[in-house]
One Martini backbone bead per residue (centre of mass of N, CA, C, O) as a GRO file, in nm:
protein
  450
    1MET     BB    1  -3.793  -3.001  -6.995
    2TRP     BB    2  -3.855  -2.731  -6.853
    3LYS     BB    3  -4.006  -2.871  -6.616
    4TRP     BB    4  -3.773  -3.026  -6.503
    5PHE     BB    5  -3.592  -2.778  -6.437
    6LEU     BB    6  -3.799  -2.639  -6.253
    7GLY     BB    7  -3.816  -2.859  -6.039
    8VAL     BB    8  -3.519  -2.862  -5.960
    9PHE     BB    9  -3.505  -2.563  -5.880
   10ILE     BB   10  -3.719  -2.580  -5.651
   11VAL     BB   11  -3.575  -2.795  -5.482
   12MET     BB   12  -3.311  -2.631  -5.432
   13ILE     BB   13  -3.445  -2.395  -5.292
   14GLY     BB   14  -3.557  -2.563  -5.057
   15LEU     BB   15  -3.288  -2.678  -4.956
   16CYS     BB   16  -3.150  -2.405  -4.898
   17GLY     BB   17  -3.361  -2.298  -4.703
   18GLY     BB   18  -3.344  -2.531  -4.499
   19GLY     BB   19  -3.040  -2.505  -4.445
   20ALA     BB   20  -3.048  -2.215  -4.342
   21TYR     BB   21  -3.239  -2.268  -4.109
   22TRP     BB   22  -3.065  -2.478  -3.963
   23MET     BB   23  -2.812  -2.303  -3.925
   24TYR     BB   24  -2.955  -2.081  -3.758
   25SER     BB   25  -3.100  -2.253  -3.533
   26SER     BB   26  -2.819  -2.414  -3.444
   27GLY     BB   27  -2.558  -2.199  -3.483
   28THR     BB   28  -2.372  -2.242  -3.733
   29PHE     BB   29  -2.374  -1.962  -3.858
   30GLU     BB   30  -2.239  -1.815  -3.621
   31GLU     BB   31  -1.976  -1.984  -3.619
   32LEU     BB   32  -1.891  -1.920  -3.912
   33ARG     BB   33  -1.877  -1.610  -3.880
   34ASN     BB   34  -1.661  -1.608  -3.653
   35GLN     BB   35  -1.438  -1.746  -3.824
   36LEU     BB   36  -1.441  -1.535  -4.069
   37MET     BB   37  -1.524  -1.295  -3.836
   38PRO     BB   38  -1.380  -1.214  -3.548
   39GLY     BB   39  -1.474  -0.909  -3.497
   40ALA     BB   40  -1.792  -0.988  -3.471
   41LYS     BB   41  -1.736  -1.105  -3.198
   42PRO     BB   42  -1.859  -1.081  -2.893
   43VAL     BB   43  -1.803  -0.987  -2.568
   44ILE     BB   44  -1.883  -1.147  -2.281
   45VAL     BB   45  -2.044  -0.956  -2.026
   46ARG     BB   46  -2.080  -0.775  -1.726
   47ILE     BB   47  -2.355  -0.558  -1.644
   48GLU     BB   48  -2.372  -0.247  -1.457
   49LYS     BB   49  -2.499  -0.013  -1.246
   50VAL     BB   50  -2.431   0.277  -1.111
   51GLY     BB   51  -2.411   0.348  -0.766
   52LYS     BB   52  -2.532   0.444  -0.448
   53GLY     BB   53  -2.360   0.464  -0.119
   54ASP     BB   54  -2.219   0.306   0.138
   55LEU     BB   55  -1.880   0.309   0.269
   56ILE     BB   56  -1.687   0.055   0.442
   57ARG     BB   57  -1.395   0.068   0.613
   58THR     BB   58  -1.182  -0.208   0.690
   59VAL     BB   59  -1.026  -0.410   0.952
   60SER     BB   60  -0.869  -0.713   0.967
   61ALA     BB   61  -0.878  -0.961   1.246
   62PRO     BB   62  -0.759  -1.193   1.444
   63GLY     BB   63  -0.895  -1.398   1.729
   64LEU     BB   64  -0.970  -1.431   2.086
   65THR     BB   65  -1.150  -1.525   2.341
   66GLU     BB   66  -1.211  -1.334   2.656
   67PRO     BB   67  -1.256  -1.255   2.959
   68LYS     BB   68  -1.269  -0.963   3.134
   69THR     BB   69  -1.347  -1.143   3.390
   70LYS     BB   70  -1.093  -1.308   3.589
   71VAL     BB   71  -1.008  -1.597   3.811
   72ALA     BB   72  -0.789  -1.746   4.043
   73ILE     BB   73  -0.844  -2.001   4.276
   74SER     BB   74  -0.678  -1.972   4.589
   75ALA     BB   75  -0.490  -2.028   4.868
   76GLN     BB   76  -0.389  -1.864   5.191
   77VAL     BB   77  -0.382  -2.154   5.307
   78SER     BB   78  -0.277  -2.448   5.458
   79ALA     BB   79  -0.498  -2.710   5.353
   80ARG     BB   80  -0.775  -2.919   5.355
   81ILE     BB   81  -1.023  -3.031   5.161
   82ILE     BB   82  -1.393  -3.056   5.238
   83ALA     BB   83  -1.530  -2.854   5.010
   84ILE     BB   84  -1.707  -2.850   4.670
   85PRO     BB   85  -2.006  -2.741   4.550
   86PHE     BB   86  -1.892  -2.688   4.256
   87GLN     BB   87  -1.898  -2.731   3.920
   88GLU     BB   88  -1.814  -2.739   3.611
   89GLY     BB   89  -2.025  -2.481   3.458
   90GLN     BB   90  -2.128  -2.333   3.693
   91ASP     BB   91  -2.315  -2.096   3.842
   92VAL     BB   92  -2.241  -1.795   4.031
   93LYS     BB   93  -2.252  -1.592   4.308
   94GLU     BB   94  -2.192  -1.345   4.498
   95GLY     BB   95  -2.065  -1.517   4.794
   96ASP     BB   96  -2.029  -1.791   4.724
   97VAL     BB   97  -1.928  -2.102   4.818
   98LEU     BB   98  -1.644  -2.280   4.689
   99VAL     BB   99  -1.454  -2.332   4.953
  100ARG     BB  100  -1.354  -2.575   5.206
  101LEU     BB  101  -1.148  -2.583   5.488
  102ASP     BB  102  -0.956  -2.707   5.730
  103ALA     BB  103  -0.994  -2.530   6.061
  104ARG     BB  104  -0.866  -2.650   6.320
  105ASP     BB  105  -0.576  -2.529   6.325
  106LEU     BB  106  -0.672  -2.236   6.302
  107ALA     BB  107  -0.836  -2.229   6.564
  108ALA     BB  108  -0.594  -2.296   6.747
  109ASN     BB  109  -0.428  -2.047   6.676
  110LEU     BB  110  -0.633  -1.848   6.792
  111ASP     BB  111  -0.633  -1.948   7.083
  112SER     BB  112  -0.329  -1.903   7.130
  113ALA     BB  113  -0.333  -1.596   7.078
  114LYS     BB  114  -0.526  -1.529   7.311
  115ALA     BB  115  -0.352  -1.649   7.540
  116GLN     BB  116  -0.105  -1.471   7.487
  117LEU     BB  117  -0.244  -1.208   7.561
  118LYS     BB  118  -0.307  -1.274   7.855
  119SER     BB  119  -0.013  -1.315   7.938
  120GLU     BB  120   0.082  -1.025   7.868
  121GLN     BB  121  -0.114  -0.881   8.058
  122ALA     BB  122   0.004  -1.006   8.318
  123ARG     BB  123   0.292  -0.905   8.278
  124LEU     BB  124   0.215  -0.606   8.287
  125GLU     BB  125   0.117  -0.600   8.580
  126GLY     BB  126   0.393  -0.681   8.703
  127ALA     BB  127   0.553  -0.442   8.580
  128GLU     BB  128   0.393  -0.217   8.717
  129ALA     BB  129   0.455  -0.299   9.005
  130SER     BB  130   0.762  -0.282   8.986
  131LEU     BB  131   0.765   0.019   8.908
  132THR     BB  132   0.635   0.127   9.166
  133SER     BB  133   0.847   0.022   9.361
  134ALA     BB  134   1.096   0.159   9.232
  135GLU     BB  135   0.993   0.447   9.259
  136ALA     BB  136   0.973   0.453   9.571
  137GLU     BB  137   1.271   0.380   9.628
  138LEU     BB  138   1.393   0.624   9.484
  139VAL     BB  139   1.269   0.843   9.664
  140ARG     BB  140   1.384   0.749   9.935
  141ARG     BB  141   1.691   0.768   9.856
  142ARG     BB  142   1.700   1.067   9.786
  143ASN     BB  143   1.637   1.161  10.072
  144LEU     BB  144   1.882   1.020  10.210
  145TYR     BB  145   2.098   1.164  10.040
  146GLU     BB  146   2.031   1.455  10.134
  147THR     BB  147   2.100   1.360  10.450
  148LYS     BB  148   2.356   1.162  10.440
  149ASP     BB  149   2.263   0.843  10.487
  150ILE     BB  150   2.365   0.781  10.191
  151SER     BB  151   2.510   0.686   9.918
  152LYS     BB  152   2.563   0.720   9.582
  153ALA     BB  153   2.553   0.417   9.511
  154GLU     BB  154   2.267   0.354   9.622
  155LEU     BB  155   2.120   0.550   9.431
  156ASP     BB  156   2.207   0.418   9.162
  157ILE     BB  157   2.068   0.149   9.212
  158ALA     BB  158   1.778   0.260   9.215
  159GLU     BB  159   1.776   0.380   8.934
  160GLU     BB  160   1.829   0.114   8.780
  161GLN     BB  161   1.572  -0.036   8.879
  162TYR     BB  162   1.374   0.159   8.752
  163LEU     BB  163   1.458   0.130   8.451
  164ARG     BB  164   1.399  -0.176   8.438
  165ALA     BB  165   1.099  -0.160   8.504
  166GLU     BB  166   1.022   0.025   8.268
  167SER     BB  167   1.117  -0.170   8.042
  168SER     BB  168   0.930  -0.408   8.119
  169LYS     BB  169   0.668  -0.256   8.062
  170ASN     BB  170   0.720  -0.192   7.760
  171MET     BB  171   0.750  -0.488   7.669
  172ALA     BB  172   0.464  -0.575   7.754
  173MET     BB  173   0.314  -0.381   7.565
  174PHE     BB  174   0.437  -0.490   7.297
  175SER     BB  175   0.342  -0.783   7.335
  176ILE     BB  176   0.044  -0.716   7.312
  177GLU     BB  177   0.051  -0.615   7.023
  178ILE     BB  178   0.150  -0.881   6.907
  179ALA     BB  179  -0.088  -1.054   7.001
  180LYS     BB  180  -0.304  -0.897   6.845
  181ALA     BB  181  -0.185  -0.953   6.564
  182ASN     BB  182  -0.207  -1.263   6.587
  183ILE     BB  183  -0.514  -1.264   6.605
  184GLN     BB  184  -0.572  -1.136   6.329
  185ARG     BB  185  -0.428  -1.353   6.163
  186ALA     BB  186  -0.593  -1.595   6.266
  187GLU     BB  187  -0.869  -1.486   6.171
  188LYS     BB  188  -0.796  -1.467   5.872
  189ASP     BB  189  -0.725  -1.766   5.831
  190LEU     BB  190  -1.007  -1.864   5.912
  191ASP     BB  191  -1.156  -1.714   5.686
  192ASN     BB  192  -0.980  -1.857   5.447
  193ALA     BB  193  -1.131  -2.140   5.474
  194VAL     BB  194  -1.342  -1.957   5.317
  195ILE     BB  195  -1.431  -1.947   4.979
  196LYS     BB  196  -1.545  -1.682   4.780
  197ALA     BB  197  -1.715  -1.518   4.546
  198PRO     BB  198  -1.625  -1.210   4.391
  199PHE     BB  199  -1.832  -1.288   4.156
  200ALA     BB  200  -2.034  -1.323   3.899
  201GLY     BB  201  -2.032  -1.657   3.741
  202THR     BB  202  -1.812  -1.919   3.606
  203ILE     BB  203  -1.703  -2.240   3.612
  204VAL     BB  204  -1.424  -2.331   3.396
  205LYS     BB  205  -1.231  -2.464   3.627
  206ARG     BB  206  -1.115  -2.778   3.789
  207ASN     BB  207  -0.826  -2.892   3.998
  208ALA     BB  208  -0.981  -3.005   4.255
  209GLU     BB  209  -1.040  -3.210   4.545
  210VAL     BB  210  -1.153  -3.374   4.792
  211GLY     BB  211  -0.861  -3.405   5.018
  212GLU     BB  212  -0.677  -3.202   4.923
  213LEU     BB  213  -0.373  -3.030   4.938
  214VAL     BB  214  -0.312  -2.692   4.999
  215VAL     BB  215  -0.086  -2.433   4.896
  216VAL     BB  216   0.126  -2.173   4.937
  217GLY     BB  217   0.284  -1.948   4.773
  218THR     BB  218   0.596  -1.858   4.642
  219LEU     BB  219   0.849  -1.725   4.477
  220ASN     BB  220   0.924  -2.026   4.335
  221ASN     BB  221   0.632  -2.145   4.428
  222PRO     BB  222   0.339  -2.212   4.331
  223GLY     BB  223   0.027  -2.225   4.401
  224SER     BB  224  -0.279  -2.355   4.448
  225VAL     BB  225  -0.522  -2.412   4.192
  226ILE     BB  226  -0.848  -2.487   4.226
  227MET     BB  227  -0.984  -2.259   4.035
  228GLU     BB  228  -1.183  -2.115   3.761
  229MET     BB  229  -1.329  -1.790   3.696
  230ALA     BB  230  -1.596  -1.627   3.496
  231ASP     BB  231  -1.740  -1.366   3.292
  232LEU     BB  232  -1.932  -1.464   3.010
  233ALA     BB  233  -2.104  -1.193   2.954
  234THR     BB  234  -1.805  -1.054   2.929
  235MET     BB  235  -1.638  -1.020   2.624
  236LEU     BB  236  -1.328  -1.060   2.466
  237ILE     BB  237  -1.109  -0.960   2.193
  238LYS     BB  238  -0.783  -1.063   2.094
  239ALA     BB  239  -0.645  -0.889   1.844
  240LYS     BB  240  -0.445  -0.906   1.536
  241VAL     BB  241  -0.296  -0.622   1.421
  242ASP     BB  242  -0.151  -0.512   1.169
  243GLU     BB  243   0.089  -0.270   1.130
  244ALA     BB  244  -0.028  -0.164   0.848
  245ASN     BB  245  -0.345  -0.122   0.998
  246VAL     BB  246  -0.337   0.034   1.288
  247ALA     BB  247  -0.364   0.348   1.263
  248PRO     BB  248  -0.703   0.369   1.234
  249VAL     BB  249  -0.721   0.233   1.509
  250LEU     BB  250  -0.977   0.300   1.760
  251PRO     BB  251  -1.133   0.380   2.024
  252GLY     BB  252  -1.494   0.317   1.966
  253GLN     BB  253  -1.509   0.136   1.741
  254ASN     BB  254  -1.672  -0.053   1.524
  255ALA     BB  255  -1.774  -0.409   1.495
  256LYS     BB  256  -1.743  -0.729   1.335
  257VAL     BB  257  -1.817  -1.067   1.435
  258PHE     BB  258  -1.673  -1.393   1.356
  259PHE     BB  259  -1.749  -1.733   1.415
  260ASN     BB  260  -1.675  -2.061   1.356
  261ALA     BB  261  -1.914  -2.176   1.549
  262TYR     BB  262  -2.150  -1.964   1.393
  263ASP     BB  263  -2.096  -1.918   1.112
  264GLU     BB  264  -2.283  -1.627   0.990
  265GLU     BB  265  -2.288  -1.498   1.256
  266LYS     BB  266  -2.326  -1.176   1.405
  267PHE     BB  267  -2.124  -0.954   1.609
  268ASP     BB  268  -2.103  -0.699   1.813
  269ALA     BB  269  -1.844  -0.437   1.855
  270THR     BB  270  -1.582  -0.271   2.062
  271VAL     BB  271  -1.322  -0.070   2.091
  272GLU     BB  272  -1.105  -0.040   2.380
  273ARG     BB  273  -0.797  -0.133   2.296
  274VAL     BB  274  -0.458  -0.025   2.204
  275ARG     BB  275  -0.166  -0.143   2.203
  276LEU     BB  276   0.170   0.004   2.201
  277GLN     BB  277   0.302  -0.277   2.174
  278ARG     BB  278   0.483  -0.474   1.991
  279GLN     BB  279   0.433  -0.799   1.847
  280MET     BB  280   0.521  -1.144   1.810
  281ASP     BB  281   0.473  -1.402   1.621
  282LYS     BB  282   0.541  -1.727   1.540
  283ASP     BB  283   0.589  -1.644   1.218
  284GLY     BB  284   0.721  -1.329   1.253
  285THR     BB  285   0.495  -1.145   1.280
  286SER     BB  286   0.358  -0.831   1.335
  287TYR     BB  287   0.164  -0.686   1.616
  288PHE     BB  288  -0.141  -0.543   1.760
  289GLU     BB  289  -0.313  -0.549   2.038
  290THR     BB  290  -0.678  -0.580   2.035
  291GLU     BB  291  -0.960  -0.477   2.219
  292LEU     BB  292  -1.289  -0.632   2.214
  293LEU     BB  293  -1.624  -0.571   2.285
  294VAL     BB  294  -1.877  -0.795   2.318
  295HIS     BB  295  -2.222  -0.809   2.222
  296VAL     BB  296  -2.408  -1.008   2.406
  297PRO     BB  297  -2.681  -1.158   2.395
  298PRO     BB  298  -2.937  -1.238   2.563
  299GLY     BB  299  -2.877  -1.579   2.669
  300ARG     BB  300  -2.586  -1.578   2.586
  301ARG     BB  301  -2.274  -1.789   2.549
  302LEU     BB  302  -1.938  -1.765   2.545
  303MET     BB  303  -1.651  -1.912   2.485
  304TRP     BB  304  -1.331  -1.981   2.570
  305GLY     BB  305  -1.127  -1.947   2.276
  306LEU     BB  306  -1.254  -1.843   2.031
  307THR     BB  307  -1.253  -1.810   1.698
  308ALA     BB  308  -1.195  -1.491   1.530
  309ASN     BB  309  -1.330  -1.233   1.306
  310CYS     BB  310  -1.246  -0.889   1.254
  311ASP     BB  311  -1.440  -0.596   1.154
  312ILE     BB  312  -1.313  -0.278   1.149
  313GLU     BB  313  -1.446   0.043   1.161
  314VAL     BB  314  -1.261   0.326   1.019
  315GLU     BB  315  -1.471   0.407   0.776
  316ARG     BB  316  -1.744   0.634   0.658
  317ILE     BB  317  -1.914   0.664   0.345
  318ARG     BB  318  -2.172   0.867   0.227
  319ASP     BB  319  -2.334   0.883  -0.056
  320THR     BB  320  -2.163   0.725  -0.290
  321VAL     BB  321  -1.976   0.651  -0.558
  322LYS     BB  322  -1.975   0.300  -0.659
  323VAL     BB  323  -1.764   0.018  -0.744
  324PRO     BB  324  -1.634  -0.252  -0.841
  325SER     BB  325  -1.303  -0.314  -0.812
  326GLN     BB  326  -1.272  -0.490  -1.074
  327ALA     BB  327  -1.358  -0.249  -1.282
  328ILE     BB  328  -1.075  -0.139  -1.218
  329LEU     BB  329  -0.819  -0.022  -1.440
  330ASP     BB  330  -0.501  -0.040  -1.589
  331ARG     BB  331  -0.372   0.202  -1.824
  332ALA     BB  332  -0.188   0.313  -2.060
  333VAL     BB  333  -0.160   0.631  -2.162
  334ASP     BB  334  -0.045   0.579  -2.459
  335GLU     BB  335  -0.304   0.376  -2.533
  336LEU     BB  336  -0.488   0.594  -2.542
  337PRO     BB  337  -0.694   0.781  -2.680
  338THR     BB  338  -0.650   1.103  -2.765
  339GLU     BB  339  -0.926   1.223  -2.664
  340ILE     BB  340  -0.889   1.104  -2.375
  341ARG     BB  341  -0.604   1.199  -2.295
  342GLU     BB  342  -0.673   1.518  -2.353
  343GLY     BB  343  -0.988   1.541  -2.220
  344SER     BB  344  -0.911   1.420  -1.938
  345PRO     BB  345  -0.863   1.504  -1.596
  346GLN     BB  346  -0.793   1.194  -1.499
  347VAL     BB  347  -0.536   1.228  -1.678
  348ASP     BB  348  -0.195   1.170  -1.605
  349LYS     BB  349   0.077   1.234  -1.814
  350SER     BB  350   0.310   1.184  -1.594
  351LYS     BB  351   0.198   0.904  -1.602
  352LYS     BB  352   0.179   0.570  -1.706
  353PHE     BB  353  -0.098   0.535  -1.556
  354ALA     BB  354  -0.456   0.470  -1.576
  355ARG     BB  355  -0.776   0.484  -1.450
  356VAL     BB  356  -1.042   0.260  -1.554
  357VAL     BB  357  -1.355   0.224  -1.719
  358TYR     BB  358  -1.619   0.030  -1.877
  359ALA     BB  359  -1.852   0.117  -2.107
  360ILE     BB  360  -2.161   0.110  -2.278
  361LYS     BB  361  -2.166   0.193  -2.643
  362ASN     BB  362  -2.329   0.072  -2.894
  363GLY     BB  363  -2.194  -0.221  -2.817
  364LYS     BB  364  -1.937  -0.077  -2.691
  365ALA     BB  365  -1.638   0.001  -2.562
  366SER     BB  366  -1.589   0.262  -2.309
  367THR     BB  367  -1.359   0.483  -2.202
  368ILE     BB  368  -1.321   0.578  -1.839
  369PRO     BB  369  -1.175   0.796  -1.657
  370VAL     BB  370  -1.069   0.784  -1.306
  371SER     BB  371  -1.123   0.879  -0.963
  372ILE     BB  372  -1.015   0.744  -0.657
  373GLY     BB  373  -1.081   0.602  -0.344
  374PRO     BB  374  -1.177   0.427  -0.117
  375SER     BB  375  -1.186   0.086   0.016
  376ASP     BB  376  -1.314  -0.225   0.031
  377LEU     BB  377  -1.360  -0.556  -0.027
  378THR     BB  378  -1.545  -0.472  -0.313
  379HIS     BB  379  -1.534  -0.150  -0.315
  380THR     BB  380  -1.509   0.177  -0.488
  381VAL     BB  381  -1.452   0.503  -0.491
  382ILE     BB  382  -1.579   0.771  -0.690
  383LEU     BB  383  -1.473   1.099  -0.741
  384ALA     BB  384  -1.429   1.098  -1.067
  385GLY     BB  385  -1.585   1.043  -1.412
  386LEU     BB  386  -1.858   0.918  -1.277
  387GLU     BB  387  -2.191   0.836  -1.308
  388SER     BB  388  -2.480   0.767  -1.217
  389GLU     BB  389  -2.631   0.493  -1.402
  390THR     BB  390  -2.398   0.379  -1.537
  391GLU     BB  391  -2.294   0.144  -1.771
  392ILE     BB  392  -2.078  -0.123  -1.673
  393VAL     BB  393  -1.801  -0.323  -1.656
  394THR     BB  394  -1.759  -0.613  -1.408
  395GLY     BB  395  -1.727  -0.869  -1.605
  396PRO     BB  396  -1.510  -1.080  -1.629
  397PHE     BB  397  -1.180  -1.068  -1.559
  398LYS     BB  398  -1.071  -1.206  -1.823
  399GLN     BB  399  -1.212  -0.980  -1.998
  400LEU     BB  400  -1.107  -0.714  -1.871
  401VAL     BB  401  -0.801  -0.735  -1.929
  402GLY     BB  402  -0.855  -0.728  -2.269
  403LEU     BB  403  -1.002  -0.472  -2.290
  404LYS     BB  404  -1.114  -0.234  -2.542
  405GLU     BB  405  -1.156   0.020  -2.737
  406GLY     BB  406  -1.444  -0.059  -2.935
  407GLN     BB  407  -1.532  -0.323  -2.836
  408THR     BB  408  -1.735  -0.581  -2.873
  409ILE     BB  409  -2.028  -0.618  -2.668
  410ALA     BB  410  -2.212  -0.835  -2.427
  411ASP     BB  411  -2.472  -0.922  -2.234
  412GLU     BB  412  -2.511  -1.204  -2.044
  413ALA     BB  413  -2.819  -1.160  -1.967
  414LYS     BB  414  -2.900  -1.162  -2.299
  415GLN     BB  415  -2.831  -1.447  -2.336
  416PRO     BB  416  -2.877  -1.752  -2.428
  417LYS     BB  417  -2.969  -2.033  -2.315
  418PRO     BB  418  -2.924  -2.344  -2.280
  419GLY     BB  419  -3.102  -2.464  -2.573
  420GLU     BB  420  -3.141  -2.190  -2.697
  421LYS     BB  421  -3.212  -2.002  -2.947
  422PRO     BB  422  -3.081  -1.778  -3.131
  423GLY     BB  423  -3.279  -1.487  -3.071
  424ALA     BB  424  -3.462  -1.591  -2.870
  425LYS     BB  425  -3.746  -1.545  -2.678
  426SER     BB  426  -3.888  -1.544  -2.394
  427ALA     BB  427  -4.155  -1.678  -2.264
  428ASP     BB  428  -4.435  -1.560  -2.086
  429LYS     BB  429  -4.574  -1.817  -2.114
  430PRO     BB  430  -4.645  -2.115  -2.048
  431ALA     BB  431  -4.547  -2.418  -2.184
  432ASP     BB  432  -4.857  -2.551  -2.140
  433ALA     BB  433  -4.987  -2.377  -2.334
  434PRO     BB  434  -5.212  -2.349  -2.566
  435ALA     BB  435  -5.207  -2.403  -2.917
  436ASP     BB  436  -5.242  -2.317  -3.252
  437ALA     BB  437  -5.218  -2.543  -3.496
  438LYS     BB  438  -5.274  -2.382  -3.755
  439THR     BB  439  -5.074  -2.153  -3.706
  440ALA     BB  440  -4.822  -2.329  -3.684
  441ASP     BB  441  -4.845  -2.461  -3.968
  442ALA     BB  442  -4.841  -2.188  -4.127
  443LYS     BB  443  -4.551  -2.083  -4.021
  444ALA     BB  444  -4.339  -2.300  -4.088
  445PRO     BB  445  -4.293  -2.262  -4.400
  446ALA     BB  446  -4.218  -1.964  -4.390
  447SER     BB  447  -3.961  -2.003  -4.226
  448GLY     BB  448  -3.822  -2.208  -4.423
  449THR     BB  449  -3.820  -1.979  -4.672
  450GLY     BB  450  -3.698  -1.709  -4.538
   0.00000   0.00000   0.00000
């Protein structure tokens, strides 16, 4: 009988040992312990070492590209187009002929002005002759008047004729000046029949074709714009900087520019000008227009009107202690442990909240009050309270929000991967490495009874 009880006892011990091994290896034991002892379950967090580096504070602003040098080509004379050598998108050099206009009427106007000049010159010669004759007659009559041979009335008539002859000569001289001016105007109009490129650039838009009549603009009616050209090698971005961020933006600052058309490619830029007048956007927000000169790499050409996002570097702090901004939390001063509240110079007891980060110490969260400085998009400068190389909790944010002093935490990087047994260590050798079958068989029962 005692042998039967001994056998049953041994079988039960084996079953209990096997069940315990199964519960431990499958994670059931860990789940059961967490249910019965909630405080023993660690909070899985992301832990990083505090490092040093440069922090660049930037101001972001959207904008559109625009050539720094651009011009609308229009006619200065009314005439019909007879030639447009270049098409839209073609590059031109300074001095290249862009448009030729019908110049026959303009040439005729020039010939007419030259003929008018000759006519006025001939009239001047006649006026000079009349003046010479009137002057001689006046001298003769003055002599006769002195000898009492003519009356005073006859002398007055001679003087009047002399003054009229002198006036006719002056009018002829002024008419010649007018004729010369008309010739200059006609020559200029004839030159304007050929429109040349004022600088090297690209034809970005063409509005007219051969045979169309172009007209000169007036005060109320704009003139015909034949084409538009621009220097696409020198591009500006007109960015809209929000009025809340415009104060530190200054000419000469560096910037990084991202275009929607070029994925993640970055372009360097420099702030050239910040306009002093506030402007209103369509959505009612106010902004200050800021011009940035884009440094276009050789051989590249940006299109006019591309949407861009500019990160303007307004401050650079070198070799400073910085942490992810998410790791810095606000905690009520009254809820901090007494030794931290009383012993840390970074805790201002006159304020309601203090800024803290959580470090890991002996597997538990340790509260460290800090004093912070400027921030960029991802990191914040630590002015005091935290040393480099300290391991702190940086995420996830949902765990950071509820984290408290002394709470048990565990690094997510050290947790078993899905499908891996809890507590198992990753094998250093490949999975297909040959194993000793006898050793494996020998160890299996020992683990099962363990």
